[in-house]
C-alpha positions as CSV (number, residue, x, y, z in Angstrom):
1,M,0.0,0.0,0.0
2,S,1.4,3.4,-0.9
3,T,2.1,6.0,1.7
4,F,-0.7,8.3,0.7
5,L,-3.2,5.5,0.5
6,W,-2.2,4.6,4.0
7,Y,-2.8,8.3,5.1
8,G,-6.2,8.1,3.4
9,L,-7.1,4.9,5.2
10,L,-6.1,6.5,8.6
11,L,-8.1,9.6,7.8
12,F,-11.1,7.4,6.8
13,L,-10.9,5.4,10.0
14,G,-10.7,8.6,12.0
15,V,-13.8,10.0,10.3
16,I,-15.6,6.7,11.0
17,K,-14.6,6.8,14.6
18,L,-15.9,10.4,15.0
19,S,-19.0,9.6,13.1
20,A,-19.7,6.6,15.3
21,A,-19.1,8.5,18.5
22,G,-20.1,12.0,17.4
23,F,-18.0,15.2,17.3
24,C,-17.3,16.9,20.6
25,E,-19.5,19.9,20.3
26,K,-17.9,21.6,23.3
27,D,-14.6,21.6,21.4
28,N,-16.2,24.0,18.9
29,K,-16.0,26.8,21.5
30,E,-12.2,26.7,21.3
31,T,-10.1,28.5,18.7
32,F,-9.2,25.1,17.3
33,S,-9.5,21.5,18.3
34,Y,-8.9,17.9,17.2
35,H,-12.5,16.7,17.4
36,G,-14.8,19.6,16.9
37,S,-17.1,19.6,13.8
38,E,-16.4,23.3,13.0
39,N,-12.7,23.7,14.1
40,G,-11.3,20.2,13.9
41,V,-8.1,19.2,12.2
42,M,-9.6,19.1,8.7
43,Q,-10.8,22.7,9.2
44,W,-7.5,24.2,10.1
45,P,-6.4,25.1,6.6
46,R,-9.7,27.0,6.2
47,L,-9.4,28.8,9.6
48,F,-5.7,29.4,9.6
49,P,-4.1,30.4,6.3
50,A,-0.6,29.4,7.5
51,C,-1.8,25.8,7.8
52,N,-1.9,25.8,3.9
53,G,1.9,26.5,3.8
54,I,4.3,24.4,1.7
55,M,6.6,23.5,4.7
56,Q,4.0,22.0,7.1
57,S,4.5,19.3,9.8
58,P,4.3,16.5,10.6
59,I,5.5,14.5,7.6
60,D,6.1,10.9,6.6
61,I,9.7,9.9,6.6
62,P,10.5,7.4,3.8
63,T,13.8,6.0,5.1
64,N,14.9,4.8,1.7
65,K,14.7,8.4,0.3
66,V,16.3,10.4,3.0
67,K,19.7,11.9,2.3
68,L,22.5,10.7,4.6
69,D,24.7,13.7,5.6
70,R,28.0,12.4,7.1
71,Y,28.9,15.9,8.2
72,L,25.9,16.2,10.5
73,K,26.9,15.7,14.1
74,K,24.7,13.6,16.5
75,L,22.3,15.7,18.5
76,S,23.9,17.1,21.7
77,F,21.7,17.7,24.7
78,F,23.0,19.8,27.6
79,Y,21.9,19.4,31.2
80,Y,19.3,16.8,30.2
81,D,21.1,14.6,32.7
82,I,19.8,16.8,35.6
83,P,16.4,15.4,36.6
84,I,13.4,17.8,36.6
85,K,12.4,17.9,40.3
86,R,10.0,20.8,39.9
87,G,7.7,21.0,36.9
88,D,4.2,22.1,36.0
89,V,1.9,19.6,34.4
90,V,-1.1,21.1,32.5
91,N,-4.0,19.8,30.5
92,N,-4.7,22.6,28.0
93,G,-7.4,20.8,26.2
94,R,-5.2,19.8,23.3
95,T,-2.3,18.0,25.1
96,V,-0.6,17.4,28.4
97,T,2.4,19.8,28.8
98,I,5.3,19.5,31.3
99,T,7.1,22.8,31.9
100,P,10.3,22.7,34.1
101,R,10.3,25.1,37.0
102,D,13.7,24.4,38.5
103,N,15.7,27.1,36.8
104,V,18.0,24.7,35.0
105,R,18.8,25.7,31.5
106,R,18.4,22.5,29.5
107,G,18.5,22.3,25.8
108,I,20.2,21.2,22.5
109,T,23.1,22.7,20.5
110,V,22.7,22.8,16.8
111,Q,25.6,24.2,14.6
112,G,26.9,26.1,17.5
113,K,23.6,27.6,18.5
114,D,21.9,26.8,21.8
115,Y,18.1,26.1,21.9
116,N,16.7,26.1,25.4
117,L,14.0,23.6,26.4
118,Q,10.6,25.3,26.8
119,N,8.3,22.3,27.4
120,L,7.6,18.7,26.8
121,H,4.2,17.6,25.5
122,F,2.6,14.5,24.0
123,H,0.4,13.3,21.1
124,W,-1.2,9.9,21.6
125,G,-3.8,7.4,20.6
126,S,-4.4,3.7,20.8
127,E,-3.0,0.8,18.7
128,K,-6.2,1.0,16.6
129,Y,-6.1,4.8,16.2
130,P,-2.4,5.8,16.6
131,G,-1.8,9.3,17.8
132,G,1.8,9.9,17.0
133,E,2.4,12.6,14.3
134,H,5.4,11.7,12.2
135,T,5.3,8.4,10.5
136,L,8.1,6.1,9.2
137,N,7.6,4.6,5.8
138,G,3.9,5.2,6.3
139,R,3.8,3.5,9.7
140,P,2.1,5.5,12.5
141,F,3.1,5.2,16.2
142,E,0.9,5.1,19.2
143,M,2.5,8.2,20.7
144,E,5.0,11.0,20.0
145,A,6.7,13.2,22.6
146,H,7.8,16.7,21.5
147,F,10.6,18.5,23.3
148,V,10.1,22.1,22.3
149,H,13.2,24.4,22.3
150,R,13.8,28.1,21.5
151,S,16.9,30.0,20.8
152,S,17.8,33.5,22.0
153,D,16.8,34.9,18.5
154,N,13.4,33.2,18.9
155,K,13.9,30.3,16.5
156,T,12.2,27.0,17.3
157,A,13.7,23.5,17.2
158,V,11.6,20.5,18.2
159,V,12.9,17.0,19.0
160,G,10.3,14.3,18.2
161,L,10.5,11.0,20.0
162,L,8.4,8.2,18.5
163,V,6.9,5.9,21.1
164,Q,5.4,2.4,20.6
165,V,3.3,0.4,22.9
166,A,4.8,-2.6,24.7
167,K,3.6,-5.2,27.2
168,R,6.2,-4.2,29.8
169,E,5.8,-0.9,31.6
170,N,8.5,1.7,31.1
171,R,9.7,3.2,34.4
172,E,10.9,6.4,32.6
173,F,7.2,7.3,32.0
174,K,6.2,6.7,35.7
175,P,6.7,10.3,36.8
176,I,4.4,11.4,34.1
177,V,1.8,8.7,34.3
178,E,1.4,9.0,38.1
179,V,0.1,12.6,37.9
180,L,-2.2,12.1,34.9
181,S,-5.2,11.5,37.1
182,D,-4.8,15.0,38.4
183,V,-5.1,16.6,34.9
184,L,-7.8,14.4,33.3
185,Y,-9.8,17.6,32.4
186,K,-9.1,20.8,30.5
187,D,-7.4,23.6,32.6
188,E,-6.5,21.2,35.4
189,S,-2.9,21.5,36.5
190,T,-0.6,19.8,39.0
191,S,3.1,19.4,39.8
192,L,5.5,16.5,39.2
193,E,5.7,14.2,42.3
194,S,8.8,12.3,41.2
195,S,11.9,13.5,39.4
196,L,11.7,13.2,35.6
197,K,14.9,12.0,34.0
198,L,14.8,13.4,30.4
199,N,18.1,11.7,29.5
200,Q,16.5,8.3,30.3
201,L,13.3,9.1,28.5
202,I,15.4,9.7,25.3
203,P,16.8,6.2,24.3
204,K,20.3,7.2,23.3
205,I,22.4,10.4,23.8
206,P,24.0,11.8,21.7
207,A,21.2,10.9,19.3
208,S,20.9,10.1,15.6
209,Y,18.0,11.7,13.9
210,Y,16.1,12.7,10.7
211,T,16.0,16.4,10.2
212,Y,14.0,18.8,8.0
213,T,12.5,22.3,8.1
214,G,8.8,22.3,8.9
215,S,6.2,23.9,11.1
216,L,4.4,23.8,14.4
217,T,1.9,20.9,14.2
218,V,-0.9,23.1,15.7
219,P,-2.3,26.5,14.6
220,M,-0.9,28.9,13.8
221,C,1.1,26.2,12.0
222,T,4.1,28.6,12.0
223,E,6.8,27.5,9.5
224,G,10.6,27.7,9.9
225,V,10.7,25.1,12.7
226,V,13.8,22.8,12.6
227,W,12.7,19.3,13.4
228,F,14.8,16.4,14.7
229,V,12.9,13.1,14.7
230,L,15.0,10.6,16.6
231,T,15.8,7.4,14.9
232,N,15.7,5.4,18.2
233,K,12.2,4.8,19.5
234,Q,10.9,4.6,23.1
235,T,8.3,2.3,24.5
236,I,5.3,2.8,26.8
237,G,3.4,0.0,28.6
238,W,-0.2,-0.9,27.8
239,K,-1.4,0.3,31.2
240,Q,0.6,3.5,31.0
241,L,-0.9,4.3,27.6
242,N,-4.3,3.6,28.9
243,S,-3.8,6.3,31.5
244,F,-3.3,8.8,28.7
245,L,-6.5,7.5,27.0
246,K,-8.6,8.6,29.9
247,V,-7.7,12.3,29.4
248,Y,-10.4,14.7,28.2
249,S,-10.3,17.8,26.0
250,V,-13.0,19.5,28.1
251,R,-13.8,20.4,31.6
252,K,-15.1,17.8,34.0
253,E,-18.7,19.0,33.9
254,D,-18.7,18.6,30.1
255,R,-17.1,15.2,29.9
256,S,-18.5,12.6,27.5
257,S,-17.1,9.8,25.4
258,E,-17.0,12.1,22.4
259,C,-14.7,14.5,24.2
260,L,-11.8,12.2,25.1
261,L,-8.6,13.9,23.9
262,A,-7.1,11.0,22.0
263,P,-6.1,10.9,19.2
264,N,-4.7,14.4,19.3
265,N,-2.6,14.4,16.2
266,R,-2.4,16.0,12.8
267,I,-2.0,13.7,9.8
268,P,1.3,13.9,7.7
269,Q,1.5,16.8,5.3
270,N,2.9,16.9,1.8
271,L,6.7,17.1,1.6
272,N,6.6,19.6,-1.3
273,G,10.1,18.9,-2.5
274,R,11.8,19.3,0.9
275,I,14.8,17.2,1.6
276,I,15.0,15.0,4.7
277,Y,18.5,14.6,6.0
278,A,19.7,11.8,8.2
279,S,22.6,12.0,10.6
280,P,25.2,9.1,10.8
């Protein structure tokens, strides 16, 4: 099956899912959403002109067509080895975001420029309806974690970590999963209870990656974002993923089966002639 036929099938299945369960009407009150009938993913290009751009994200990564660049250095992370002991965990109705509050300047260095970590957030779904955003050779993943970084000149670089479901629980997700019950509903927030070790959440540092120039994957779909999709994947246990699947996009009083947050992903966008580079 070709990549674009696979995208079409995923989109079709997503529409069937929403048709069966109904759109989340409360989501229509937001500027944009994943499951609203008026402002859902398929409406973003109509509502936000930048989402029609030619350098949009996410994308499919056909590994046999990427360009190996032996001059690229593996991705260097600084102070990721210092656990996050203080961090805000927020359900903003579109994802769960973790923002460090310990005054440690963590980040990545790209071609001599430092990009400082702003937050970590997640896109997820189930095995039947995967919620990761980037795909590899047309294959979708159950989850994708995004480490969002910004430089002093306000440039954005995002590290994408693909996550696949496994039978065994992953202890590196424990600090995240153990507080999800406190942020099941929109606008709920809490703090980390256990230290989050980012250098353990990322499978291998320094890291090999695929890189390209794209955009934010949510409106305003701003382009010019440098993406680093790690070649090594992470795993999450069945029970751990199930904790994410209980999160809603609405407040507690508005909860219904139609308003569960997952899957909260945008489907892959056209490459439009862009080159995807791979590090050694």
